[in-house]
matplotlib code that plots the C-alpha trace (Angstrom):
import matplotlib.pyplot as plt

x = [8.9, 6.9, 8.5, 7.2, 5.4, 6.3, 3.2, 0.8, -0.3, -1.4, 2.0, 3.8, 1.8, 2.0, 5.8, 6.8, 3.8, 4.3, 7.8, 6.4, 4.1, 7.2, 9.2, 6.4, 5.1, 8.7, 9.4, 6.0, 6.3, 9.5, 11.5, 10.0, 10.2, 10.5, 7.6, 5.4, 4.4, 4.1, 0.8, -0.1, -3.8, -4.2, -1.7, -2.7, -6.4, -6.0, -3.3, -5.8, -8.3, -5.8, -5.2, -8.8, -9.8, -9.6, -10.3, -10.9, -9.8, -6.5, -5.1, -5.1, -2.4, -1.0, -0.7, -2.5, 0.0, 2.9, 1.2, 0.2, 3.7, 5.4, 2.9, 3.5, 7.3, 7.5, 5.3, 7.0, 10.6, 10.1, 8.6, 11.6, 14.1, 12.2, 12.3, 16.1, 16.5, 14.6, 16.3, 19.8, 18.9, 16.8, 14.3, 16.7, 16.2, 12.5, 12.5, 15.3, 13.0, 11.5, 8.3, 5.3, 3.3, 6.1, 6.4, 2.7, 2.8, 5.5, 3.5, 0.4, 2.5, 3.7, 0.1, -1.1, 1.6, 0.9, -2.9, -3.3, -0.1, 2.5, 0.5, -2.7, -1.0, 1.2, -1.8, -4.1, -1.5, -1.0, -4.5, -3.9, -2.3, 0.4, 1.0, 2.5, 5.7, 6.5, 5.0, 7.8, 10.8, 9.0, 8.6, 12.3, 13.2, 10.8, 12.5, 9.7, 11.1, 12.4, 10.4, 7.2, 7.6, 8.6, 5.6, 2.9, 4.2, 4.2, 0.6, -0.4, 1.5, 0.0, -3.5, -3.3, -1.6, -3.5, -6.9, -6.6, -5.2, -8.0, -10.7, -9.6, -9.4, -12.9, -14.3, -12.4, -13.7, -17.3, -17.7, -17.1, -14.7, -14.3, -10.7, -12.2, -13.1, -9.8, -9.5, -12.9, -12.1, -8.7, -10.5, -12.9, -10.1, -8.4, -11.6, -12.2, -8.5, -8.7, -11.7, -9.4, -7.6, -11.0, -12.1, -8.9, -9.3, -12.9, -11.9, -9.0, -11.3, -13.8, -11.0, -9.9, -13.5, -14.0, -10.8, -11.9, -15.7, -15.9, -14.6, -12.0, -9.1, -5.9, -7.6, -7.5, -3.7]
y = [7.8, 9.5, 9.8, 7.4, 9.0, 6.8, 8.1, 7.2, 3.6, 3.7, 5.1, 2.4, -0.5, 0.7, 1.0, -1.9, -4.3, -6.9, -5.7, -2.3, -4.1, -5.8, -2.6, -0.4, -3.0, -3.5, 0.2, 1.0, -1.8, -0.7, 2.1, 4.7, 8.1, 6.8, 4.3, 6.8, 8.5, 5.6, 3.9, 0.6, -0.2, 2.0, 0.0, -3.6, -3.2, -1.8, -4.4, -7.1, -5.4, -5.4, -9.2, -9.9, -7.3, -8.4, -6.3, -7.5, -11.0, -9.8, -11.4, -9.3, -6.7, -8.4, -12.0, -12.8, -15.3, -12.9, -10.0, -12.0, -13.4, -10.0, -8.4, -11.1, -11.1, -7.3, -6.7, -9.4, -8.7, -4.9, -5.3, -7.5, -4.9, -2.1, -4.1, -4.6, -0.9, 0.0, -2.7, -1.4, 2.3, 2.6, 5.2, 8.0, 6.9, 7.2, 10.7, 12.2, 13.1, 16.6, 15.3, 15.8, 13.1, 10.6, 11.5, 11.2, 7.8, 6.6, 7.7, 5.9, 2.7, 2.7, 3.1, 0.3, -2.1, -1.1, -1.4, -4.7, -6.5, -7.5, -10.1, -8.3, -5.0, -6.4, -7.8, -4.8, -2.3, -3.7, -2.4, 1.1, 3.5, 5.8, 3.3, 0.4, 2.2, 3.1, 0.2, -2.3, 0.0, 1.0, -2.7, -3.1, -0.1, -1.2, -4.6, -6.8, -10.4, -11.4, -14.7, -13.1, -10.2, -12.4, -14.8, -12.1, -9.6, -12.4, -13.3, -9.6, -9.0, -12.0, -11.2, -7.6, -8.0, -11.0, -9.8, -6.5, -8.1, -10.8, -8.2, -6.2, -9.4, -10.4, -7.0, -7.0, -10.5, -9.7, -6.1, -5.4, -2.5, -1.7, -0.6, 2.5, 3.6, 3.0, 6.6, 6.5, 3.0, 4.2, 7.1, 4.7, 2.5, 5.5, 6.5, 3.0, 2.6, 5.9, 4.6, 3.1, 6.4, 8.2, 5.7, 6.2, 10.0, 9.7, 7.4, 9.6, 12.6, 10.6, 9.5, 13.1, 14.2, 11.5, 12.5, 16.1, 16.0, 19.6, 20.6, 22.9, 21.4, 23.3, 26.5, 25.9, 25.7]
z = [-26.7, -24.0, -20.6, -17.9, -15.0, -11.9, -10.0, -12.8, -13.0, -16.6, -17.7, -15.7, -17.0, -20.6, -20.3, -18.2, -17.8, -15.1, -14.3, -13.4, -10.9, -9.4, -9.1, -7.7, -5.1, -4.0, -3.5, -2.0, 0.5, 2.2, 0.6, 2.9, 1.3, -2.3, -1.9, 0.0, -3.2, -5.6, -6.6, -5.0, -4.9, -8.0, -9.9, -8.9, -9.6, -13.2, -13.8, -13.0, -15.4, -18.2, -17.7, -18.7, -21.3, -24.9, -28.0, -31.5, -30.7, -29.4, -26.2, -23.0, -22.7, -19.5, -18.4, -15.2, -13.7, -14.4, -12.8, -9.7, -9.3, -9.7, -7.3, -4.6, -5.0, -5.0, -2.0, 0.1, -0.8, -0.5, 3.0, 4.1, 2.8, 4.5, 7.8, 7.5, 6.8, 9.9, 12.0, 11.1, 10.8, 13.9, 14.9, 13.8, 10.2, 10.5, 12.1, 9.9, 7.1, 6.9, 5.3, 7.6, 5.8, 6.4, 10.1, 10.5, 8.8, 11.2, 14.2, 12.8, 12.2, 15.8, 17.1, 14.9, 16.1, 19.7, 19.4, 17.4, 18.1, 15.5, 13.7, 13.1, 12.5, 9.7, 7.9, 8.5, 7.6, 4.1, 3.2, 4.4, 1.9, 3.1, 5.9, 3.9, 3.1, 6.8, 8.6, 7.7, 8.5, 11.7, 12.6, 12.2, 14.3, 17.0, 17.3, 16.0, 15.9, 12.5, 12.3, 13.4, 10.9, 8.0, 8.4, 8.9, 6.4, 3.9, 4.7, 4.5, 1.3, -0.5, 0.6, -0.4, -3.7, -5.0, -3.9, -5.7, -8.9, -8.9, -8.2, -11.2, -13.3, -12.3, -13.2, -16.5, -17.4, -16.6, -18.0, -21.6, -22.4, -18.8, -19.5, -21.2, -17.7, -15.9, -14.6, -12.8, -11.5, -10.2, -8.5, -6.9, -5.7, -4.1, -2.4, -1.0, 0.1, 2.0, 4.1, 6.8, 7.3, 7.6, 10.2, 12.2, 12.1, 13.3, 16.1, 17.1, 17.4, 19.4, 21.8, 22.3, 22.8, 25.5, 27.2, 27.2, 27.7, 28.6, 25.2, 26.7, 24.8, 25.6, 26.4, 30.1, 30.3]

ax = plt.figure().add_subplot(projection="3d")
ax.plot(x, y, z, "-o")
ax.set_aspect("equal")
plt.show()
């Protein structure tokens, strides 16, 4: 039996099916360093595709309702656990890691919460890769009220997980043999999911440019 690669969506789905969706969405939604490197968007979309594709009269490899249920439960429960970790571990837990990517993600999560408020940030943040895993522990460390967090992370988690699974299912149901092109599809999903990060980078650079119209930066110090 081939070893399972936890960062590869095809390997996870082949080995564990819907239970793999449950485990990954749980970890990615709140286990910080562990979840930071797991597939999320790139697991849910192919899982949806495999719920629709049939070959030679055989049933689909995955069952749609099982995948949708596991995706919803994993994303909501994982976020709640991440929130509790942040709430009891505090800011020190978020800054203890030596990973630059994790530290940048924490800073991005704090900016998102401050800019959009708790409700919008918890929904928007679900759709931003490399932010989902740190947003919920950061919310706990920053003292977001439990009731507000629980309601809006649930809304965000359900919207995110179900929309991706259903989008994959719709594509699989309408295009024959689309599962033969899962790798290009996953690459496309990655590219689309990174757009919010690209927008944030552009806006950040624009803000810095407006604050320093002379373009002198730090050279004048």
